[in-house]
C-alpha positions in Angstrom: -36.8 -9.0 -1.4 -39.2 -11.5 0.1 -38.3 -15.2 0.1 -40.1 -17.5 -2.4 -40.4 -21.1 -3.4 -37.6 -22.0 -5.7 -38.1 -24.3 -8.8 -35.0 -23.4 -10.7 -31.4 -24.0 -9.6 -29.8 -24.3 -6.2 -31.5 -22.9 -3.2 -30.2 -20.0 -1.2 -31.5 -19.5 2.4 -31.5 -15.7 2.0 -33.7 -15.9 -1.1 -35.7 -19.1 -0.8 -37.7 -21.2 1.5 -35.7 -24.3 2.0 -35.0 -27.4 4.2 -31.3 -27.7 5.1 -30.0 -30.2 2.6 -27.6 -31.9 5.0 -30.6 -32.9 7.2 -31.6 -35.3 4.4 -28.3 -37.0 4.3 -26.2 -38.3 7.2 -22.6 -39.5 7.7 -20.9 -37.1 5.3 -18.8 -35.4 8.0 -17.6 -38.8 9.2 -16.7 -40.0 5.7 -14.7 -36.8 5.0 -12.9 -37.1 8.4 -12.0 -40.7 7.5 -10.4 -39.5 4.2 -13.0 -41.4 2.2 -13.9 -41.2 -1.5 -17.6 -41.7 -1.9 -20.7 -41.1 -4.1 -23.9 -39.2 -3.6 -26.6 -39.9 -6.1 -30.2 -38.8 -6.4 -32.7 -37.9 -9.1 -32.7 -34.5 -10.8 -33.8 -31.4 -8.8 -33.8 -33.2 -5.5 -31.3 -30.8 -3.8 -27.9 -32.2 -4.7 -26.2 -29.0 -5.8 -27.8 -27.1 -2.9 -26.2 -29.6 -0.6 -22.8 -29.4 -2.1 -22.6 -25.6 -2.1 -23.8 -25.6 1.5 -21.2 -28.2 2.5 -18.3 -26.4 0.7 -19.2 -23.1 2.4 -19.5 -24.7 5.8 -16.3 -26.7 5.5 -14.4 -23.6 4.4 -15.9 -21.6 7.2 -15.0 -24.2 9.9 -11.4 -24.0 8.7 -10.2 -27.6 9.1 -10.1 -28.3 5.4 -10.3 -26.5 2.1 -13.4 -27.5 0.1 -14.0 -27.0 -3.6 -17.2 -27.3 -5.5 -16.6 -28.2 -9.2 -19.3 -29.1 -11.8 -18.3 -31.5 -14.6 -21.4 -30.6 -16.7 -19.3 -28.8 -19.3 -17.5 -32.0 -20.1 -20.7 -33.9 -21.0 -20.4 -35.5 -24.4 -16.6 -35.2 -24.5 -15.9 -38.9 -24.8 -12.2 -38.7 -25.8 -9.9 -38.5 -22.8 -7.4 -36.4 -24.9 -10.0 -33.6 -24.8 -11.9 -34.6 -21.7 -9.1 -34.7 -19.1 -7.7 -31.3 -20.0 -11.2 -29.9 -19.9 -11.7 -31.3 -16.4 -8.3 -29.8 -15.2 -9.3 -26.5 -16.7 -12.7 -26.8 -15.0 -11.0 -27.3 -11.6 -8.8 -24.3 -12.3 -11.8 -22.1 -13.1 -13.7 -23.3 -10.0 -10.7 -22.5 -7.8 -10.5 -18.9 -9.0 -13.9 -18.1 -7.4 -12.8 -19.4 -3.9 -10.6 -18.1 -1.1 -8.4 -21.2 -1.3 -4.8 -20.0 -1.4 -2.6 -20.4 -4.4 -5.7 -21.0 -6.6 -4.1 -19.2 -9.5 -1.0 -21.5 -9.3 -3.1 -24.6 -10.0 -2.2 -26.1 -13.4 -0.2 -23.0 -14.4 2.3 -25.2 -16.3 0.1 -28.3 -16.9 1.3 -30.8 -19.4 -1.9 -31.4 -21.2 -0.2 -33.8 -23.6 0.1 -36.3 -20.8 -3.6 -37.0 -20.5 -3.1 -40.2 -18.5 -1.4 -38.4 -15.6 -2.1 -34.6 -15.9 -5.1 -34.6 -13.5 -3.3 -36.7 -10.9 -0.1 -34.6 -11.2 -1.8 -31.2 -10.9 -3.9 -32.2 -8.0 -0.8 -33.7 -6.3 1.2 -30.5 -6.8 -1.6 -28.4 -5.6 -2.2 -30.5 -2.4 1.5 -30.3 -1.6 1.3 -26.5 -1.7 -1.6 -26.2 0.7 -1.5 -26.0 4.4 -4.7 -27.9 4.9 -6.2 -31.0 3.3 -8.4 -30.5 0.2 -11.9 -31.9 -0.2 -13.4 -31.8 -3.8 -17.1 -32.2 -4.6 -17.5 -33.1 -8.3 -21.1 -32.3 -9.3 -22.7 -33.9 -12.4 -20.1 -36.6 -12.3 -22.3 -38.9 -14.3 -22.0 -36.6 -17.3 -18.6 -38.3 -18.0 -18.4 -41.2 -20.3 -16.1 -43.6 -22.3 -12.4 -42.9 -22.1 -12.8 -39.6 -20.3 -14.7 -41.3 -17.5 -12.2 -44.2 -17.2 -9.1 -41.9 -17.2 -10.7 -39.6 -14.7 -11.5 -42.4 -12.3 -8.1 -44.1 -12.7 -6.2 -41.0 -12.0 -8.2 -40.3 -8.8 -7.6 -43.9 -7.8 -3.9 -43.7 -8.4 -3.6 -40.5 -6.4 -5.6 -42.1 -3.6 -3.4 -45.2 -3.5 -0.2 -43.2 -3.1 -1.4 -40.7 -0.5 0.8 -42.2 2.2 3.9 -41.2 0.2 2.6 -38.2 -1.7 -0.1 -35.7 -0.7 -3.3 -35.9 -2.7 -6.9 -34.9 -2.3 -8.1 -35.7 1.2 -11.7 -36.7 0.2 -13.4 -36.8 -3.2 -17.2 -36.9 -3.5 -18.7 -37.8 -6.9 -22.3 -36.5 -7.2 -24.9 -37.2 -9.9 -28.1 -39.0 -10.6 -26.5 -42.4 -10.7 -24.4 -44.6 -8.5 -20.8 -45.2 -9.6 -21.6 -48.8 -10.6 -24.0 -47.6 -13.1 -21.9 -44.9 -14.8 -22.1 -45.6 -18.5 -18.6 -46.4 -19.8 -19.1 -47.6 -23.4 -15.6 -48.8 -23.6 -16.9 -51.4 -26.0 -20.2 -51.4 -28.0 -21.6 -54.1 -25.7 -20.4 -52.4 -22.5 -23.3 -50.8 -20.6 -21.7 -50.0 -17.2 -18.4 -50.3 -15.3 -19.8 -53.5 -13.8 -18.7 -52.4 -10.3 -16.9 -49.5 -8.7 -13.7 -50.6 -10.6 -11.6 -48.8 -11.7 -12.8 -46.5 -8.9 -12.6 -49.5 -6.5 -11.4 -47.3 -3.7 -15.0 -46.1 -3.2 -16.4 -46.9 0.3 -19.9 -45.5 0.3 -22.8 -44.6 -2.0 -25.2 -42.2 -0.4 -28.6 -41.2 -1.7 -31.0 -38.4 -0.7 -34.2 -39.0 1.0 -37.3 -37.1 -0.1 -39.0 -34.7 2.2 -41.1 -36.3 4.9 -44.5 -34.9 5.6 -43.0 -33.1 8.6 -40.4 -31.5 6.5 -43.0 -30.3 4.0 -45.0 -28.7 6.8 -41.7 -27.1 8.1 -41.0 -25.7 4.6 -44.5 -24.3 4.3 -44.4 -22.9 7.8 -41.4 -20.7 6.7 -43.8 -19.0 4.2 -46.5 -18.7 6.9 -44.0 -17.0 9.3 -42.9 -14.5 6.6 -46.4 -13.7 5.2 -49.1 -15.0 7.5 -50.6 -17.1 4.8 -51.7 -20.5 6.1 -51.4 -23.9 4.6 -54.3 -26.0 5.8 -53.4 -29.3 7.2 -55.3 -31.2 4.5 -53.4 -29.3 1.8 -50.1 -30.4 3.3 -51.4 -34.0 3.5 -52.4 -33.8 -0.2 -49.1 -32.4 -1.3 -47.3 -35.3 0.6 -49.6 -38.0 -0.8 -49.3 -36.7 -4.4 -45.6 -36.0 -4.4 -44.2 -38.4 -1.8 -41.9 -35.5 -0.8 -40.2 -35.0 -4.2 -38.6 -31.6 -3.5 -39.2 -29.9 -6.9 -42.8 -30.9 -6.9 -43.3 -29.8 -3.3 -42.0 -26.3 -4.2 -43.7 -26.2 -7.6 -47.2 -26.8 -6.1 -46.8 -24.1 -3.5 -45.5 -21.6 -6.1 -48.4 -22.5 -8.5 -51.0 -21.9 -5.8 -49.5 -18.8 -4.2 -48.1 -16.9 -7.1 -50.2 -18.0 -10.1 -53.6 -18.9 -8.6 -53.9 -16.6 -5.6 -51.8 -13.8 -7.2 -49.8 -13.5 -3.9 -52.9 -12.7 -1.9 -51.6 -13.9 1.4 -54.9 -13.4 3.2 -56.3 -16.5 1.4 -55.4 -19.9 2.9 -53.9 -22.7 0.8 -56.5 -25.4 0.6 -56.5 -29.0 -0.6 -58.8 -28.0 -3.4 -56.3 -25.4 -4.6 -53.5 -28.0 -4.4 -55.4 -30.4 -6.6 -56.0 -27.7 -9.2 -52.3 -26.8 -9.1 -51.3 -30.4 -9.6 -53.5 -30.7 -12.7 -52.0 -27.5 -14.1 -48.5 -28.8 -13.6 -49.3 -32.1 -15.2 -50.9 -30.5 -18.3 -48.2 -27.9 -18.6 -45.4 -30.4 -18.4 -42.8 -28.1 -16.9 -39.1 -28.7 -17.8 -38.5 -30.9 -14.8 -41.3 -33.3 -15.7 -40.6 -33.1 -19.5 -36.9 -33.9 -19.1 -37.8 -36.9 -16.9 -40.4 -38.2 -19.2 -38.0 -38.0 -22.2 -36.4 -41.0 -20.6 -39.5 -43.1 -21.2 -38.4 -43.4 -24.8 -35.2 -45.3 -23.8 -35.4 -49.0 -24.3 -33.8 -49.8 -21.0 -36.5 -47.6 -19.2 -39.3 -49.3 -21.2 -38.1 -52.7 -20.1 -38.8 -51.7 -16.5 -41.8 -49.4 -16.9 -43.9 -51.6 -19.1 -44.3 -54.4 -16.4 -45.1 -51.6 -13.9 -47.9 -50.4 -16.1 -49.2 -53.9 -16.7 -48.7 -54.8 -13.1 -46.5 -57.9 -13.5 -43.5 -58.0 -11.2 -42.2 -61.3 -12.6 -40.9 -59.5 -15.6 -38.6 -57.1 -13.6 -35.1 -58.1 -12.6 -34.3 -55.9 -9.6 -30.6 -56.7 -10.0 -30.4 -55.5 -13.6 -28.7 -52.3 -14.8 -32.0 -51.3 -16.4 -33.8 -51.5 -13.1 -31.1 -49.5 -11.2 -31.0 -46.9 -13.9 -34.7 -46.4 -13.9 -34.8 -46.2 -10.1 -31.9 -43.7 -10.0 -33.7 -41.5 -12.5 -36.4 -41.2 -9.9 -39.2 -42.8 -12.0 -39.9 -45.7 -9.7 -39.8 -46.6 -6.1 -40.0 -49.9 -4.2 -42.8 -50.7 -1.8 -43.5 -54.0 0.0 -43.9 -56.6 -2.8 -44.3 -53.8 -5.4 -42.5 -51.6 -7.8 -44.5 -48.5 -8.6 -44.1 -45.0 -10.0 -42.2 -42.7 -7.6 -45.4 -40.7 -6.8 -49.0 -40.3 -8.1 -48.1 -37.2 -10.1 -45.4 -39.1 -12.1 -47.8 -42.0 -12.5 -50.3 -39.7 -14.1 -47.9 -38.0 -16.5 -46.3 -41.3 -17.4 -49.6 -42.6 -18.7 -50.6 -39.4 -20.4 -47.2 -39.1 -22.1 -47.2 -42.6 -23.4 -50.8 -42.3 -24.7 -50.5 -38.7 -25.9 -50.3 -39.4 -29.6 -53.3 -41.7 -29.5 -55.3 -39.1 -27.6 -54.5 -36.5 -30.3 -55.6 -38.8 -33.1 -58.7 -39.8 -31.2 -59.8 -36.2 -30.6 -59.7 -35.7 -34.4 -61.4 -39.0 -35.3 -64.9 -39.6 -36.5 -65.8 -41.2 -33.1 -67.9 -38.8 -31.0 -66.2 -39.9 -27.7 -67.6 -37.1 -25.5 -69.2 -37.3 -22.1 -72.8 -36.3 -23.1 -73.0 -39.4 -25.3 -72.6 -41.7 -22.3 -74.7 -39.9 -19.7 -78.0 -41.4 -18.5 -79.9 -39.7 -15.7 -76.8 -37.9 -14.6 -74.7 -41.0 -14.4 -72.2 -42.5 -16.8 -73.5 -45.5 -18.6 -70.3 -47.5 -18.3 -71.6 -50.5 -20.2 -72.5 -48.4 -23.2 -69.1 -46.6 -23.0 -67.1 -49.8 -22.8 -69.1 -51.4 -25.6 -68.1 -48.4 -27.7 -64.5 -49.1 -26.8 -64.9 -52.8 -27.7 -66.0 -51.7 -31.2 -63.1 -49.3 -31.5 -60.6 -51.9 -30.2 -61.8 -54.6 -32.5 -61.4 -52.3 -35.5 -58.1 -50.6 -34.6 -56.1 -52.7 -32.2 -53.7 -54.1 -34.8 -52.9 -50.6 -36.1 -52.4 -49.0 -32.7 -50.6 -51.8 -31.0 -47.8 -51.6 -33.6 -47.5 -47.8 -33.1 -46.7 -48.1 -29.4 -43.1 -48.6 -28.2 -44.8 -50.1 -25.2 -46.5 -52.8 -27.2 -47.3 -55.1 -24.4 -48.9 -52.3 -22.5 -50.8 -50.9 -25.6 -54.2 -52.2 -24.5 -53.9 -50.4 -21.1 -52.7 -47.2 -22.7 -55.3 -47.2 -25.5 -58.2 -47.7 -23.0 -56.9 -45.0 -20.7 -56.5 -42.6 -23.6 -60.1 -43.4 -24.6 -61.4 -42.8 -21.1 -59.3 -39.6 -20.8 -60.9 -38.3 -24.0 -64.3 -39.0 -22.6 -63.8 -37.3 -19.2 -61.7 -34.3 -20.3 -63.3 -31.2 -18.9 -65.9 -33.0 -16.9 -64.2 -35.5 -14.6 -61.0 -37.3 -13.7 -59.3 -40.7 -13.7 -57.5 -42.0 -10.6 -54.9 -44.6 -11.6 -53.3 -47.2 -9.4 -50.7 -49.4 -11.0 -47.5 -51.1 -9.9 -45.6 -54.2 -10.8 -46.8 -56.8 -8.3 -50.5 -55.9 -8.4 -51.1 -58.1 -11.5 -53.6 -55.6 -12.9 -54.1 -51.9 -13.4 -56.9 -50.2 -11.4 -58.8 -47.1 -12.6 -61.5 -45.1 -11.0 -63.4 -42.7 -13.3 -64.9 -39.9 -11.2 -67.7 -37.8 -12.5 -70.1 -35.5 -10.6 -69.1 -37.1 -7.3 -69.8 -40.7 -8.6 -67.1 -43.3 -8.8 -66.8 -46.0 -11.4 -64.0 -48.6 -10.7 -62.5 -50.3 -13.7 -59.8 -53.1 -13.5 -57.6 -53.9 -16.5 -56.1 -57.3 -17.0 -54.2 -59.2 -19.8 -55.5 -62.7 -20.3 -52.7 -65.1 -19.3 -54.6 -68.3 -18.5 -58.1 -69.7 -18.6 -58.4 -68.7 -14.9 -57.6 -65.0 -15.5 -61.2 -63.9 -15.1 -61.9 -66.1 -12.1 -58.7 -65.0 -10.3 -59.6 -61.3 -10.9 -62.9 -61.3 -9.1 -61.5 -60.9 -5.6 -59.2 -58.1 -6.8 -61.9 -56.0 -8.4 -64.3 -56.7 -5.5 -61.7 -55.5 -3.0 -61.1 -52.4 -5.1 -64.9 -51.7 -5.0 -64.9 -52.1 -1.2 -62.0 -49.6 -1.0 -63.9 -47.1 -3.0 -67.2 -47.8 -1.2 -69.2 -48.6 -4.3 -71.4 -51.5 -5.3 -70.8 -51.6 -9.1 -67.5 -52.3 -11.0 -66.1 -53.3 -14.3 -63.4 -55.9 -15.2 -61.8 -55.4 -18.7 -59.9 -58.4 -19.9 -57.7 -58.1 -23.1 -57.2 -61.4 -25.0 -54.1 -61.1 -27.2 -54.3 -64.7 -28.5 -53.9 -64.7 -32.3 -55.7 -68.0 -32.7 -59.0 -66.7 -31.3 -61.6 -64.9 -33.4 -63.1 -61.6 -32.4 -66.5 -63.1 -31.7 -65.1 -65.1 -28.9 -62.9 -62.3 -27.5 -65.7 -59.6 -27.5 -68.3 -60.2 -24.8 -70.0 -58.4 -22.0 -71.6 -60.1 -19.1 -73.0 -58.9 -15.7 -72.8 -60.9 -12.5 -74.3 -60.4 -9.1 -71.8 -61.2 -6.3 -73.5 -60.8 -2.9 -74.6 -57.2 -2.9 -72.3 -56.1 -5.7 -72.7 -55.9 -9.5 -69.7 -56.8 -11.6 -69.6 -56.4 -15.4 -66.9 -58.4 -17.2 -65.9 -56.8 -20.5 -63.9 -59.0 -23.0 -61.7 -57.3 -25.6 
């Protein structure tokens, strides 16, 4: 069977195009040789399980150690250690049965499951004593554990580690999941959010994380398909994939699969172009495949909202980079750091974040009495943005109190409502390019229709100088886009101001540019 781009489950080099997972993570061999216990964490579907299976196979083949891969996913939600620890021991036993590790059937044959505080340590100790080579265990989905199951699991591993000089125990343990050990949710008490540090797993020495694909690795991945089929990925297509995904492995594979299998029907004579890549991205965004849908479910969580809302608004001052919320959101793969900025992890995620948060409003708007369709706003083939934004002003004045209260992201509600409004207008006839990040102090939009660009900058009024301070920003954005006309929308949330003073539209000439300021 021909190889293909995999978007479900671990990769297998015999079946799938793939980049060797270990090339994206260094130092593992050294840490294992040094008998270390360490963590590997990365967002979902970034290649963790593929890496672990490859490592276990390679280590067993080399013959210096025995290596075991064991998933803890089956223990998710088992918070009571009296049930959770026996389940983990049985999971190890089951994983051993599918390996060539000797005496696998003897593991936990007479386990005392009543002694939940020691049974894991005792059975691993007995098993390691029986082996002729050191044992390495990769625990996948380790962050599925919680509460007393998690605490007991970590304590027993620590106790075994501390006494290894007297009694054999596991040579090296690797905990793998989305989150670093310091952020595993313990819930020992109602007010406890994390373990606070690596304790009680304070033997940990390293926490490694995956890098995404570089542009060169994306090209190398796609070249495997070219070598097998002769189908070419044009360089601009590879550039577009990298720019839009920032190398997120699932997205890189999903775009290639969408173009080749769904759009070109496996016609390998046709090249993969940048235009096809853009079409595939829009399909993936609208379809909200499982990977994207599960990630965006996290947007409903209060701790994610506390980070994502300032990112949408653009205000870095409201983000504490040392907080558990920030680390959690970053480990989920929703955000990334750039110099002076915190932004969505990639442009595709940025788009689906906004569309997801404003989806309910878009649905209501599409059924409303307001005829927000593109033909209403066209004048000589161009969008009459002043007319469009005046319509929005009227809608915002009439409905803002109702809609603001319906958004969990209340502070970002103006940004979300305007974007939903614009999305409704351009659907089927144009697109919106969004640029937002905490640290930009605004949200930039570019409405694109029939090759024409219409830049719009969104701001919340913070001081009397908000408008004045925004001029340079929108003018710079206009320069970046190469256009002479732009719009600055300022939302005034002050309750002591009447609508007649909040709602205005004024046009200014600044050198050779035209700027329209829209008050809301």
